[in-house]
Structures are given as structure tokens and as C-alpha cells.
N, CA, C, O and CB atoms as a CASP TS submission, in Angstrom:
PFRMAT TS
TARGET T0000
AUTHOR 0000-0000-0000
METHOD Language model
MODEL 1
PARENT N/A
ATOM      1  N   MET     1      53.958 236.340  73.957  1.00  0.00           N
ATOM      2  CA  MET     1      53.376 235.074  73.995  1.00  0.00           C
ATOM      3  C   MET     1      54.291 234.244  73.896  1.00  0.00           C
ATOM      4  O   MET     1      54.265 233.238  74.606  1.00  0.00           O
ATOM      5  CB  MET     1      52.458 234.817  73.114  1.00  0.00           C
ATOM      6  N   ARG     2      55.540 234.514  72.793  1.00  0.00           N
ATOM      7  CA  ARG     2      56.790 233.544  72.618  1.00  0.00           C
ATOM      8  C   ARG     2      57.332 233.038  74.119  1.00  0.00           C
ATOM      9  O   ARG     2      57.519 231.899  74.550  1.00  0.00           O
ATOM     10  CB  ARG     2      58.107 234.416  71.771  1.00  0.00           C
ATOM     11  N   SER     3      57.513 234.401  74.762  1.00  0.00           N
ATOM     12  CA  SER     3      58.332 234.094  76.147  1.00  0.00           C
ATOM     13  C   SER     3      57.510 233.245  77.133  1.00  0.00           C
ATOM     14  O   SER     3      58.094 232.429  77.846  1.00  0.00           O
ATOM     15  CB  SER     3      58.734 235.512  76.953  1.00  0.00           C
ATOM     16  N   GLN     4      56.217 233.403  77.199  1.00  0.00           N
ATOM     17  CA  GLN     4      55.306 232.451  77.891  1.00  0.00           C
ATOM     18  C   GLN     4      55.319 230.994  77.579  1.00  0.00           C
ATOM     19  O   GLN     4      55.246 230.015  78.322  1.00  0.00           O
ATOM     20  CB  GLN     4      54.020 232.859  77.673  1.00  0.00           C
ATOM     21  N   LEU     5      55.436 231.110  76.224  1.00  0.00           N
ATOM     22  CA  LEU     5      55.550 229.408  75.424  1.00  0.00           C
ATOM     23  C   LEU     5      56.902 228.771  76.053  1.00  0.00           C
ATOM     24  O   LEU     5      56.885 227.631  76.519  1.00  0.00           O
ATOM     25  CB  LEU     5      55.804 229.457  73.329  1.00  0.00           C
ATOM     26  N   ARG     6      58.041 229.543  76.042  1.00  0.00           N
ATOM     27  CA  ARG     6      59.228 229.145  76.235  1.00  0.00           C
ATOM     28  C   ARG     6      59.351 228.887  77.661  1.00  0.00           C
ATOM     29  O   ARG     6      60.085 227.961  78.006  1.00  0.00           O
ATOM     30  CB  ARG     6      60.138 230.031  75.722  1.00  0.00           C
ATOM     31  N   LEU     7      58.590 229.741  78.753  1.00  0.00           N
ATOM     32  CA  LEU     7      58.599 229.482  80.060  1.00  0.00           C
ATOM     33  C   LEU     7      57.820 228.127  80.415  1.00  0.00           C
ATOM     34  O   LEU     7      58.270 227.299  81.207  1.00  0.00           O
ATOM     35  CB  LEU     7      58.047 230.664  80.735  1.00  0.00           C
ATOM     36  N   SER     8      56.489 227.983  79.679  1.00  0.00           N
ATOM     37  CA  SER     8      56.036 226.927  80.121  1.00  0.00           C
ATOM     38  C   SER     8      56.646 225.587  79.378  1.00  0.00           C
ATOM     39  O   SER     8      56.126 224.546  79.778  1.00  0.00           O
ATOM     40  CB  SER     8      54.647 227.089  80.046  1.00  0.00           C
ATOM     41  N   LEU     9      57.356 225.480  78.668  1.00  0.00           N
ATOM     42  CA  LEU     9      58.167 224.209  77.864  1.00  0.00           C
ATOM     43  C   LEU     9      59.233 224.008  78.881  1.00  0.00           C
ATOM     44  O   LEU     9      59.547 222.857  79.184  1.00  0.00           O
ATOM     45  CB  LEU     9      58.898 224.575  76.163  1.00  0.00           C
ATOM     46  N   ALA    10      59.924 225.217  79.534  1.00  0.00           N
ATOM     47  CA  ALA    10      60.908 224.952  80.264  1.00  0.00           C
ATOM     48  C   ALA    10      60.616 224.540  81.714  1.00  0.00           C
ATOM     49  O   ALA    10      61.440 223.955  82.417  1.00  0.00           O
ATOM     50  CB  ALA    10      61.675 225.980  80.175  1.00  0.00           C
ATOM     51  N   LEU    11      59.396 224.887  82.104  1.00  0.00           N
ATOM     52  CA  LEU    11      58.775 223.952  83.379  1.00  0.00           C
ATOM     53  C   LEU    11      58.481 222.713  83.041  1.00  0.00           C
ATOM     54  O   LEU    11      58.899 221.899  83.864  1.00  0.00           O
ATOM     55  CB  LEU    11      57.478 224.431  83.998  1.00  0.00           C
ATOM     56  N   LEU    12      57.780 222.149  81.918  1.00  0.00           N
ATOM     57  CA  LEU    12      57.400 221.109  81.528  1.00  0.00           C
ATOM     58  C   LEU    12      58.660 220.201  81.598  1.00  0.00           C
ATOM     59  O   LEU    12      58.677 219.201  82.316  1.00  0.00           O
ATOM     60  CB  LEU    12      56.752 221.281  80.304  1.00  0.00           C
ATOM     61  N   ALA    13      59.729 220.586  80.817  1.00  0.00           N
ATOM     62  CA  ALA    13      60.799 219.851  80.763  1.00  0.00           C
ATOM     63  C   ALA    13      61.624 219.516  82.178  1.00  0.00           C
ATOM     64  O   ALA    13      62.170 218.444  82.435  1.00  0.00           O
ATOM     65  CB  ALA    13      61.576 220.523  79.823  1.00  0.00           C
ATOM     66  N   GLY    14      61.587 220.469  82.863  1.00  0.00           N
ATOM     67  CA  GLY    14      62.125 220.162  84.147  1.00  0.00           C
ATOM     68  C   GLY    14      61.221 219.159  85.481  1.00  0.00           C
ATOM     69  O   GLY    14      61.544 218.474  86.451  1.00  0.00           O
ATOM     70  N   LEU    15      60.114 219.536  84.887  1.00  0.00           N
ATOM     71  CA  LEU    15      59.016 218.643  85.926  1.00  0.00           C
ATOM     72  C   LEU    15      59.103 216.877  85.214  1.00  0.00           C
ATOM     73  O   LEU    15      59.032 215.827  85.852  1.00  0.00           O
ATOM     74  CB  LEU    15      56.905 219.493  85.726  1.00  0.00           C
ATOM     75  N   ALA    16      59.246 217.031  83.969  1.00  0.00           N
ATOM     76  CA  ALA    16      59.497 215.500  83.259  1.00  0.00           C
ATOM     77  C   ALA    16      60.623 214.863  83.889  1.00  0.00           C
ATOM     78  O   ALA    16      60.633 213.704  84.304  1.00  0.00           O
ATOM     79  CB  ALA    16      59.856 215.534  81.603  1.00  0.00           C
ATOM     80  N   LEU    17      61.639 215.749  83.940  1.00  0.00           N
ATOM     81  CA  LEU    17      63.133 215.095  84.548  1.00  0.00           C
ATOM     82  C   LEU    17      62.693 214.598  85.985  1.00  0.00           C
ATOM     83  O   LEU    17      62.814 213.432  86.360  1.00  0.00           O
ATOM     84  CB  LEU    17      64.592 216.397  84.716  1.00  0.00           C
ATOM     85  N   VAL    18      62.221 215.527  86.664  1.00  0.00           N
ATOM     86  CA  VAL    18      61.829 214.898  88.107  1.00  0.00           C
ATOM     87  C   VAL    18      61.214 213.543  88.110  1.00  0.00           C
ATOM     88  O   VAL    18      61.712 212.483  88.487  1.00  0.00           O
ATOM     89  CB  VAL    18      60.801 215.788  88.841  1.00  0.00           C
ATOM     90  N   LEU    19      59.931 213.805  87.571  1.00  0.00           N
ATOM     91  CA  LEU    19      59.068 212.922  87.835  1.00  0.00           C
ATOM     92  C   LEU    19      59.321 211.504  87.188  1.00  0.00           C
ATOM     93  O   LEU    19      58.935 210.443  87.679  1.00  0.00           O
ATOM     94  CB  LEU    19      57.890 213.472  87.490  1.00  0.00           C
ATOM     95  N   GLY    20      60.146 211.671  85.818  1.00  0.00           N
ATOM     96  CA  GLY    20      60.801 210.779  85.154  1.00  0.00           C
ATOM     97  C   GLY    20      61.717 209.856  86.012  1.00  0.00           C
ATOM     98  O   GLY    20      61.747 208.641  85.818  1.00  0.00           O
ATOM     99  N   ALA    21      62.511 210.517  87.030  1.00  0.00           N
ATOM    100  CA  ALA    21      63.288 209.893  87.897  1.00  0.00           C
ATOM    101  C   ALA    21      62.593 208.798  88.864  1.00  0.00           C
ATOM    102  O   ALA    21      63.319 207.965  89.406  1.00  0.00           O
ATOM    103  CB  ALA    21      63.902 210.920  88.616  1.00  0.00           C
ATOM    104  N   VAL    22      61.280 208.788  89.076  1.00  0.00           N
ATOM    105  CA  VAL    22      61.082 207.801  90.116  1.00  0.00           C
ATOM    106  C   VAL    22      60.709 206.702  89.131  1.00  0.00           C
ATOM    107  O   VAL    22      61.210 205.678  89.596  1.00  0.00           O
ATOM    108  CB  VAL    22      59.938 208.174  91.327  1.00  0.00           C
ATOM    109  N   PRO    23      60.096 206.423  88.038  1.00  0.00           N
ATOM    110  CA  PRO    23      60.318 205.006  87.257  1.00  0.00           C
ATOM    111  C   PRO    23      61.775 204.901  86.821  1.00  0.00           C
ATOM    112  O   PRO    23      62.118 203.736  86.620  1.00  0.00           O
ATOM    113  CB  PRO    23      59.344 204.864  85.861  1.00  0.00           C
ATOM    114  N   VAL    24      62.716 205.819  86.624  1.00  0.00           N
ATOM    115  CA  VAL    24      63.907 205.130  86.490  1.00  0.00           C
ATOM    116  C   VAL    24      64.577 204.558  87.718  1.00  0.00           C
ATOM    117  O   VAL    24      65.233 203.518  87.653  1.00  0.00           O
ATOM    118  CB  VAL    24      64.758 205.953  85.880  1.00  0.00           C
ATOM    119  N   LEU    25      64.414 205.221  88.806  1.00  0.00           N
ATOM    120  CA  LEU    25      64.638 204.628  90.031  1.00  0.00           C
ATOM    121  C   LEU    25      64.283 203.279  90.077  1.00  0.00           C
ATOM    122  O   LEU    25      65.105 202.401  90.339  1.00  0.00           O
ATOM    123  CB  LEU    25      64.009 205.280  91.001  1.00  0.00           C
ATOM    124  N   GLY    26      63.056 203.054  89.827  1.00  0.00           N
ATOM    125  CA  GLY    26      62.403 201.485  89.949  1.00  0.00           C
ATOM    126  C   GLY    26      63.209 200.403  88.927  1.00  0.00           C
ATOM    127  O   GLY    26      63.503 199.247  89.231  1.00  0.00           O
ATOM    128  N   ALA    27      63.505 201.103  87.576  1.00  0.00           N
ATOM    129  CA  ALA    27      64.070 200.171  86.717  1.00  0.00           C
ATOM    130  C   ALA    27      65.535 199.972  86.986  1.00  0.00           C
ATOM    131  O   ALA    27      66.104 198.909  86.737  1.00  0.00           O
ATOM    132  CB  ALA    27      63.844 200.570  85.353  1.00  0.00           C
ATOM    133  N   VAL    28      66.124 201.015  87.497  1.00  0.00           N
ATOM    134  CA  VAL    28      67.712 200.808  87.894  1.00  0.00           C
ATOM    135  C   VAL    28      67.902 199.704  89.021  1.00  0.00           C
ATOM    136  O   VAL    28      68.720 198.784  89.014  1.00  0.00           O
ATOM    137  CB  VAL    28      68.392 202.285  88.509  1.00  0.00           C
ATOM    138  N   SER    29      67.025 199.986  89.922  1.00  0.00           N
ATOM    139  CA  SER    29      67.048 198.940  91.295  1.00  0.00           C
ATOM    140  C   SER    29      65.705 198.753  91.580  1.00  0.00           C
ATOM    141  O   SER    29      64.956 199.559  92.131  1.00  0.00           O
ATOM    142  CB  SER    29      67.810 199.525  92.742  1.00  0.00           C
ATOM    143  N   PRO    30      65.433 197.598  91.156  1.00  0.00           N
ATOM    144  CA  PRO    30      64.032 197.168  91.591  1.00  0.00           C
ATOM    145  C   PRO    30      63.702 196.957  92.663  1.00  0.00           C
ATOM    146  O   PRO    30      62.540 197.207  92.986  1.00  0.00           O
ATOM    147  CB  PRO    30      63.630 196.246  91.169  1.00  0.00           C
ATOM    148  N   ARG    31      64.775 196.329  93.743  1.00  0.00           N
ATOM    149  CA  ARG    31      64.675 196.146  94.942  1.00  0.00           C
ATOM    150  C   ARG    31      64.046 197.469  95.801  1.00  0.00           C
ATOM    151  O   ARG    31      63.262 197.333  96.741  1.00  0.00           O
ATOM    152  CB  ARG    31      65.974 195.715  95.303  1.00  0.00           C
ATOM    153  N   LEU    32      64.587 198.894  95.251  1.00  0.00           N
ATOM    154  CA  LEU    32      64.044 199.771  95.988  1.00  0.00           C
ATOM    155  C   LEU    32      62.744 199.819  96.079  1.00  0.00           C
ATOM    156  O   LEU    32      62.283 200.342  97.094  1.00  0.00           O
ATOM    157  CB  LEU    32      64.412 200.772  95.708  1.00  0.00           C
ATOM    158  N   LEU    33      61.854 199.311  95.090  1.00  0.00           N
ATOM    159  CA  LEU    33      60.538 199.520  94.980  1.00  0.00           C
ATOM    160  C   LEU    33      59.887 198.923  96.070  1.00  0.00           C
ATOM    161  O   LEU    33      58.823 199.364  96.505  1.00  0.00           O
ATOM    162  CB  LEU    33      60.048 199.084  93.790  1.00  0.00           C
ATOM    163  N   HIS    34      60.691 197.553  96.724  1.00  0.00           N
ATOM    164  CA  HIS    34      60.100 197.033  97.762  1.00  0.00           C
ATOM    165  C   HIS    34      60.430 197.219  99.216  1.00  0.00           C
ATOM    166  O   HIS    34      59.839 196.703 100.165  1.00  0.00           O
ATOM    167  CB  HIS    34      60.139 195.938  97.530  1.00  0.00           C
ATOM    168  N   ASP    35      61.624 198.161  99.255  1.00  0.00           N
ATOM    169  CA  ASP    35      62.324 198.514 100.411  1.00  0.00           C
ATOM    170  C   ASP    35      61.349 199.490 101.254  1.00  0.00           C
ATOM    171  O   ASP    35      60.529 200.249 100.737  1.00  0.00           O
ATOM    172  CB  ASP    35      63.732 199.189 100.013  1.00  0.00           C
ATOM    173  N   ARG    36      61.518 199.379 102.275  1.00  0.00           N
ATOM    174  CA  ARG    36      60.578 200.549 103.280  1.00  0.00           C
ATOM    175  C   ARG    36      61.455 201.092 104.252  1.00  0.00           C
ATOM    176  O   ARG    36      62.328 200.349 104.701  1.00  0.00           O
ATOM    177  CB  ARG    36      59.224 199.875 104.219  1.00  0.00           C
ATOM    178  N   VAL    37      61.364 202.378 104.695  1.00  0.00           N
ATOM    179  CA  VAL    37      61.881 203.253 105.706  1.00  0.00           C
ATOM    180  C   VAL    37      60.700 203.323 106.556  1.00  0.00           C
ATOM    181  O   VAL    37      59.681 203.899 106.173  1.00  0.00           O
ATOM    182  CB  VAL    37      62.422 204.664 105.198  1.00  0.00           C
ATOM    183  N   GLY    38      60.824 202.597 108.024  1.00  0.00           N
ATOM    184  CA  GLY    38      59.847 202.199 108.906  1.00  0.00           C
ATOM    185  C   GLY    38      58.520 201.722 107.910  1.00  0.00           C
ATOM    186  O   GLY    38      58.708 200.919 106.996  1.00  0.00           O
ATOM    187  N   PRO    39      57.289 202.252 108.160  1.00  0.00           N
ATOM    188  CA  PRO    39      56.257 201.720 107.526  1.00  0.00           C
ATOM    189  C   PRO    39      56.119 202.567 105.878  1.00  0.00           C
ATOM    190  O   PRO    39      55.120 202.438 105.170  1.00  0.00           O
ATOM    191  CB  PRO    39      54.923 201.898 108.608  1.00  0.00           C
ATOM    192  N   VAL    40      56.897 203.113 105.632  1.00  0.00           N
ATOM    193  CA  VAL    40      56.761 204.085 104.363  1.00  0.00           C
ATOM    194  C   VAL    40      57.372 203.482 103.362  1.00  0.00           C
ATOM    195  O   VAL    40      58.586 203.366 103.527  1.00  0.00           O
ATOM    196  CB  VAL    40      57.366 205.494 104.482  1.00  0.00           C
ATOM    197  N   PRO    41      56.794 202.913 102.042  1.00  0.00           N
ATOM    198  CA  PRO    41      57.763 202.389 100.934  1.00  0.00           C
ATOM    199  C   PRO    41      58.613 203.469 100.372  1.00  0.00           C
ATOM    200  O   PRO    41      58.143 204.605 100.429  1.00  0.00           O
ATOM    201  CB  PRO    41      56.985 201.738  99.739  1.00  0.00           C
ATOM    202  N   VAL    42      59.791 203.307  99.836  1.00  0.00           N
ATOM    203  CA  VAL    42      60.774 204.058  99.359  1.00  0.00           C
ATOM    204  C   VAL    42      60.478 204.941  98.251  1.00  0.00           C
ATOM    205  O   VAL    42      61.025 206.041  98.180  1.00  0.00           O
ATOM    206  CB  VAL    42      61.731 203.292  99.052  1.00  0.00           C
ATOM    207  N   PRO    43      59.453 204.441  97.171  1.00  0.00           N
ATOM    208  CA  PRO    43      59.171 205.382  96.155  1.00  0.00           C
ATOM    209  C   PRO    43      58.225 206.610  96.522  1.00  0.00           C
ATOM    210  O   PRO    43      58.225 207.693  95.936  1.00  0.00           O
ATOM    211  CB  PRO    43      58.593 204.632  95.064  1.00  0.00           C
ATOM    212  N   TRP    44      57.324 206.204  97.726  1.00  0.00           N
ATOM    213  CA  TRP    44      56.601 207.248  98.436  1.00  0.00           C
ATOM    214  C   TRP    44      57.410 208.347  98.971  1.00  0.00           C
ATOM    215  O   TRP    44      57.083 209.528  98.850  1.00  0.00           O
ATOM    216  CB  TRP    44      55.882 206.687  99.505  1.00  0.00           C
ATOM    217  N   LEU    45      58.655 207.874  99.667  1.00  0.00           N
ATOM    218  CA  LEU    45      59.248 208.800 100.324  1.00  0.00           C
ATOM    219  C   LEU    45      60.014 209.697  99.366  1.00  0.00           C
ATOM    220  O   LEU    45      60.276 210.840  99.741  1.00  0.00           O
ATOM    221  CB  LEU    45      60.031 208.217 101.318  1.00  0.00           C
ATOM    222  N   VAL    46      60.429 209.252  98.066  1.00  0.00           N
ATOM    223  CA  VAL    46      61.062 209.799  96.987  1.00  0.00           C
ATOM    224  C   VAL    46      59.834 210.771  96.472  1.00  0.00           C
ATOM    225  O   VAL    46      60.193 211.903  96.148  1.00  0.00           O
ATOM    226  CB  VAL    46      61.638 208.623  95.902  1.00  0.00           C
ATOM    227  N   LEU    47      58.838 210.557  96.390  1.00  0.00           N
ATOM    228  CA  LEU    47      57.868 211.473  95.784  1.00  0.00           C
ATOM    229  C   LEU    47      57.562 212.334  96.850  1.00  0.00           C
ATOM    230  O   LEU    47      57.425 213.501  96.481  1.00  0.00           O
ATOM    231  CB  LEU    47      56.609 210.817  95.188  1.00  0.00           C
ATOM    232  N   ALA    48      57.437 212.171  97.856  1.00  0.00           N
ATOM    233  CA  ALA    48      57.097 213.223  99.233  1.00  0.00           C
ATOM    234  C   ALA    48      58.256 214.296  99.128  1.00  0.00           C
ATOM    235  O   ALA    48      58.102 215.507  98.977  1.00  0.00           O
ATOM    236  CB  ALA    48      57.202 212.333 100.994  1.00  0.00           C
ATOM    237  N   VAL    49      59.364 213.652  99.230  1.00  0.00           N
ATOM    238  CA  VAL    49      60.800 214.573  99.363  1.00  0.00           C
ATOM    239  C   VAL    49      61.183 215.235  98.297  1.00  0.00           C
ATOM    240  O   VAL    49      61.526 216.417  98.319  1.00  0.00           O
ATOM    241  CB  VAL    49      62.031 213.817  99.666  1.00  0.00           C
ATOM    242  N   ALA    50      61.144 214.413  97.155  1.00  0.00           N
ATOM    243  CA  ALA    50      61.693 215.184  96.011  1.00  0.00           C
ATOM    244  C   ALA    50      60.804 215.821  95.149  1.00  0.00           C
ATOM    245  O   ALA    50      60.960 216.992  94.805  1.00  0.00           O
ATOM    246  CB  ALA    50      62.448 214.409  95.225  1.00  0.00           C
ATOM    247  N   ALA    51      59.634 214.933  94.682  1.00  0.00           N
ATOM    248  CA  ALA    51      59.041 215.317  93.203  1.00  0.00           C
ATOM    249  C   ALA    51      57.667 216.464  93.993  1.00  0.00           C
ATOM    250  O   ALA    51      57.372 217.543  93.481  1.00  0.00           O
ATOM    251  CB  ALA    51      58.282 213.460  92.024  1.00  0.00           C
ATOM    252  N   PHE    52      57.241 216.119  94.811  1.00  0.00           N
ATOM    253  CA  PHE    52      56.044 217.064  95.136  1.00  0.00           C
ATOM    254  C   PHE    52      56.663 218.515  95.604  1.00  0.00           C
ATOM    255  O   PHE    52      56.219 219.519  95.046  1.00  0.00           O
ATOM    256  CB  PHE    52      55.047 216.371  96.419  1.00  0.00           C
ATOM    257  N   PRO    53      57.688 218.653  96.626  1.00  0.00           N
ATOM    258  CA  PRO    53      58.001 219.838  96.667  1.00  0.00           C
ATOM    259  C   PRO    53      58.747 220.514  95.500  1.00  0.00           C
ATOM    260  O   PRO    53      58.807 221.741  95.414  1.00  0.00           O
ATOM    261  CB  PRO    53      58.598 219.914  97.713  1.00  0.00           C
ATOM    262  N   ALA    54      59.375 219.594  94.505  1.00  0.00           N
ATOM    263  CA  ALA    54      59.847 220.219  93.428  1.00  0.00           C
ATOM    264  C   ALA    54      58.664 221.029  92.476  1.00  0.00           C
ATOM    265  O   ALA    54      58.770 222.100  91.879  1.00  0.00           O
ATOM    266  CB  ALA    54      60.594 219.132  92.677  1.00  0.00           C
ATOM    267  N   MET    55      57.589 220.162  92.565  1.00  0.00           N
ATOM    268  CA  MET    55      56.280 220.449  91.922  1.00  0.00           C
ATOM    269  C   MET    55      55.772 222.190  92.490  1.00  0.00           C
ATOM    270  O   MET    55      55.590 223.210  91.825  1.00  0.00           O
ATOM    271  CB  MET    55      55.064 219.046  92.493  1.00  0.00           C
ATOM    272  N   LEU    56      55.686 221.987  93.677  1.00  0.00           N
ATOM    273  CA  LEU    56      55.284 223.181  94.480  1.00  0.00           C
ATOM    274  C   LEU    56      56.292 224.334  94.274  1.00  0.00           C
ATOM    275  O   LEU    56      55.834 225.474  94.342  1.00  0.00           O
ATOM    276  CB  LEU    56      55.192 222.813  96.020  1.00  0.00           C
ATOM    277  N   ALA    57      57.876 224.139  93.981  1.00  0.00           N
ATOM    278  CA  ALA    57      58.507 225.229  93.977  1.00  0.00           C
ATOM    279  C   ALA    57      58.344 225.516  92.450  1.00  0.00           C
ATOM    280  O   ALA    57      58.300 226.721  92.201  1.00  0.00           O
ATOM    281  CB  ALA    57      59.921 225.130  94.591  1.00  0.00           C
ATOM    282  N   ALA    58      58.240 224.640  91.312  1.00  0.00           N
ATOM    283  CA  ALA    58      58.239 224.987  89.992  1.00  0.00           C
ATOM    284  C   ALA    58      56.841 225.792  90.046  1.00  0.00           C
ATOM    285  O   ALA    58      56.864 226.892  89.496  1.00  0.00           O
ATOM    286  CB  ALA    58      58.364 223.674  88.931  1.00  0.00           C
ATOM    287  N   GLY    59      56.097 225.544  90.408  1.00  0.00           N
ATOM    288  CA  GLY    59      54.431 226.117  90.385  1.00  0.00           C
ATOM    289  C   GLY    59      54.802 227.741  90.896  1.00  0.00           C
ATOM    290  O   GLY    59      54.491 228.674  90.157  1.00  0.00           O
ATOM    291  N   VAL    60      55.282 227.915  91.818  1.00  0.00           N
ATOM    292  CA  VAL    60      55.782 229.464  92.325  1.00  0.00           C
ATOM    293  C   VAL    60      56.734 229.956  91.501  1.00  0.00           C
ATOM    294  O   VAL    60      56.594 231.152  91.249  1.00  0.00           O
ATOM    295  CB  VAL    60      56.439 229.557  93.774  1.00  0.00           C
ATOM    296  N   TRP    61      57.665 229.410  90.997  1.00  0.00           N
ATOM    297  CA  TRP    61      58.409 229.734  90.353  1.00  0.00           C
ATOM    298  C   TRP    61      57.631 230.492  88.811  1.00  0.00           C
ATOM    299  O   TRP    61      57.776 231.644  88.401  1.00  0.00           O
ATOM    300  CB  TRP    61      59.259 228.547  90.344  1.00  0.00           C
ATOM    301  N   TYR    62      56.971 229.596  88.335  1.00  0.00           N
ATOM    302  CA  TYR    62      56.316 229.662  87.142  1.00  0.00           C
ATOM    303  C   TYR    62      55.170 230.982  87.308  1.00  0.00           C
ATOM    304  O   TYR    62      54.945 231.747  86.370  1.00  0.00           O
ATOM    305  CB  TYR    62      55.640 228.126  86.834  1.00  0.00           C
ATOM    306  N   VAL    63      54.659 231.075  88.331  1.00  0.00           N
ATOM    307  CA  VAL    63      53.641 232.101  88.716  1.00  0.00           C
ATOM    308  C   VAL    63      54.431 233.502  88.593  1.00  0.00           C
ATOM    309  O   VAL    63      54.026 234.504  88.004  1.00  0.00           O
ATOM    310  CB  VAL    63      53.023 231.822  90.304  1.00  0.00           C
ATOM    311  N   ARG    64      55.573 233.355  89.241  1.00  0.00           N
ATOM    312  CA  ARG    64      56.494 234.688  89.342  1.00  0.00           C
ATOM    313  C   ARG    64      56.719 235.083  88.220  1.00  0.00           C
ATOM    314  O   ARG    64      56.395 236.219  87.873  1.00  0.00           O
ATOM    315  CB  ARG    64      57.790 234.616  89.968  1.00  0.00           C
ATOM    316  N   ALA    65      57.383 234.139  87.336  1.00  0.00           N
ATOM    317  CA  ALA    65      57.985 234.477  85.968  1.00  0.00           C
ATOM    318  C   ALA    65      57.041 234.833  85.145  1.00  0.00           C
ATOM    319  O   ALA    65      57.285 235.811  84.439  1.00  0.00           O
ATOM    320  CB  ALA    65      58.716 233.436  85.326  1.00  0.00           C
ATOM    321  N   ALA    66      55.654 234.124  84.994  1.00  0.00           N
ATOM    322  CA  ALA    66      54.384 234.708  84.015  1.00  0.00           C
ATOM    323  C   ALA    66      54.371 235.858  84.614  1.00  0.00           C
ATOM    324  O   ALA    66      54.906 236.668  83.857  1.00  0.00           O
ATOM    325  CB  ALA    66      52.809 233.967  83.982  1.00  0.00           C
ATOM    326  N   GLU    67      53.949 236.488  85.841  1.00  0.00           N
ATOM    327  CA  GLU    67      53.628 237.622  86.187  1.00  0.00           C
ATOM    328  C   GLU    67      54.675 238.700  85.783  1.00  0.00           C
ATOM    329  O   GLU    67      54.354 239.840  85.447  1.00  0.00           O
ATOM    330  CB  GLU    67      53.364 237.547  87.496  1.00  0.00           C
ATOM    331  N   ARG    68      55.702 238.333  85.832  1.00  0.00           N
ATOM    332  CA  ARG    68      57.250 239.256  85.430  1.00  0.00           C
ATOM    333  C   ARG    68      57.145 239.416  83.880  1.00  0.00           C
ATOM    334  O   ARG    68      57.416 240.442  83.256  1.00  0.00           O
ATOM    335  CB  ARG    68      58.982 238.271  85.837  1.00  0.00           C
ATOM    336  N   THR    69      56.791 238.460  83.465  1.00  0.00           N
ATOM    337  CA  THR    69      56.488 238.508  81.476  1.00  0.00           C
ATOM    338  C   THR    69      55.341 239.346  81.345  1.00  0.00           C
ATOM    339  O   THR    69      55.396 240.261  80.524  1.00  0.00           O
ATOM    340  CB  THR    69      55.969 236.775  80.532  1.00  0.00           C
ATOM    341  N   GLU    70      54.223 239.163  82.082  1.00  0.00           N
ATOM    342  CA  GLU    70      52.995 240.149  81.763  1.00  0.00           C
ATOM    343  C   GLU    70      53.353 241.469  81.987  1.00  0.00           C
ATOM    344  O   GLU    70      53.008 242.377  81.230  1.00  0.00           O
ATOM    345  CB  GLU    70      51.729 239.901  82.610  1.00  0.00           C
ATOM    346  N   ALA    71      54.204 241.672  83.250  1.00  0.00           N
ATOM    347  CA  ALA    71      54.499 243.300  83.496  1.00  0.00           C
ATOM    348  C   ALA    71      55.343 243.935  82.542  1.00  0.00           C
ATOM    349  O   ALA    71      55.251 245.129  82.257  1.00  0.00           O
ATOM    350  CB  ALA    71      55.207 243.597  84.844  1.00  0.00           C
ATOM    351  N   GLN    72      56.258 243.053  81.990  1.00  0.00           N
ATOM    352  CA  GLN    72      56.958 243.646  80.946  1.00  0.00           C
ATOM    353  C   GLN    72      56.518 244.004  79.727  1.00  0.00           C
ATOM    354  O   GLN    72      56.970 244.908  79.025  1.00  0.00           O
ATOM    355  CB  GLN    72      57.798 243.024  80.713  1.00  0.00           C
ATOM    356  N   PHE    73      55.471 243.148  79.449  1.00  0.00           N
ATOM    357  CA  PHE    73      54.452 243.218  78.140  1.00  0.00           C
ATOM    358  C   PHE    73      53.643 244.580  78.508  1.00  0.00           C
ATOM    359  O   PHE    73      53.596 245.477  77.666  1.00  0.00           O
ATOM    360  CB  PHE    73      53.258 241.686  77.972  1.00  0.00           C
ATOM    361  N   GLU    74      53.166 244.691  79.452  1.00  0.00           N
ATOM    362  CA  GLU    74      52.496 245.937  79.707  1.00  0.00           C
ATOM    363  C   GLU    74      53.033 247.240  79.752  1.00  0.00           C
ATOM    364  O   GLU    74      52.465 248.301  79.492  1.00  0.00           O
ATOM    365  CB  GLU    74      51.985 245.843  80.726  1.00  0.00           C
ATOM    366  N   ASP    75      54.435 246.994  80.186  1.00  0.00           N
ATOM    367  CA  ASP    75      55.429 248.366  80.015  1.00  0.00           C
ATOM    368  C   ASP    75      55.556 248.608  78.765  1.00  0.00           C
ATOM    369  O   ASP    75      55.549 249.803  78.471  1.00  0.00           O
ATOM    370  CB  ASP    75      56.901 248.301  80.555  1.00  0.00           C
ATOM    371  N   LEU    76      55.700 247.668  77.703  1.00  0.00           N
ATOM    372  CA  LEU    76      56.107 247.726  76.286  1.00  0.00           C
ATOM    373  C   LEU    76      54.595 248.396  75.796  1.00  0.00           C
ATOM    374  O   LEU    76      54.708 249.407  75.103  1.00  0.00           O
ATOM    375  CB  LEU    76      56.619 246.032  75.537  1.00  0.00           C
ATOM    376  N   VAL    77      53.592 248.063  76.005  1.00  0.00           N
ATOM    377  CA  VAL    77      52.277 248.512  75.283  1.00  0.00           C
ATOM    378  C   VAL    77      52.040 250.006  76.003  1.00  0.00           C
ATOM    379  O   VAL    77      51.509 250.898  75.342  1.00  0.00           O
ATOM    380  CB  VAL    77      50.841 247.308  75.564  1.00  0.00           C
ATOM    381  N   ARG    78      52.479 250.252  77.462  1.00  0.00           N
ATOM    382  CA  ARG    78      52.141 251.725  77.477  1.00  0.00           C
ATOM    383  C   ARG    78      52.965 252.548  77.180  1.00  0.00           C
ATOM    384  O   ARG    78      52.528 253.699  77.174  1.00  0.00           O
ATOM    385  CB  ARG    78      51.767 252.169  78.516  1.00  0.00           C
ATOM    386  N   ARG    79      54.366 252.383  76.834  1.00  0.00           N
ATOM    387  CA  ARG    79      55.482 253.125  76.113  1.00  0.00           C
ATOM    388  C   ARG    79      54.893 253.495  74.714  1.00  0.00           C
ATOM    389  O   ARG    79      55.196 254.576  74.209  1.00  0.00           O
ATOM    390  CB  ARG    79      56.883 252.189  75.964  1.00  0.00           C
ATOM    391  N   ARG    80      54.160 252.730  74.153  1.00  0.00           N
ATOM    392  CA  ARG    80      53.710 253.206  72.686  1.00  0.00           C
ATOM    393  C   ARG    80      52.511 254.028  72.696  1.00  0.00           C
ATOM    394  O   ARG    80      52.053 254.463  71.639  1.00  0.00           O
ATOM    395  CB  ARG    80      53.396 252.004  71.731  1.00  0.00           C
TER
END
């Protein structure tokens, strides 16, 4: 259970950094909040190009790591 908690906290910290970058980007450069690339505002591009793919990758990584942890636990229980 500790390894799954550690895994969850690592994922949470990573996503907080990625998603926290969007408001920081606006605070550092407020002009970017109003800039557009074609018809699309820059914050939407940041979300579409950086945040959402990062969340998808983090979800896939989490599921695989959780399954690996569970398999290791099952092996440990079977050996006893």
C-alpha cells in the first residue's frame, strides 16, 4: 500500500507542476493570455499541447506502474 501511495503522490506532484505552469505563464507574461495563434488563444494551445498530453501520459504510466506493483505483491503472497 505504501508503494501505491508513493506512486500516487509522485503522479499528483508531477501533474501539479504541469498544470500549475499555466497560471504561472499568465502571471509572468499577462500579454500571452490575450495573444492568439490564428483563431486559438495561447493558453488553450498550452493546455492542448502540453497539459492534456501530459495528463494522458501520466495516466498510462500510473496504470502500468500500479499493475506492476500489484503483480509484485501477488508474487510475494504466492511465495509464502
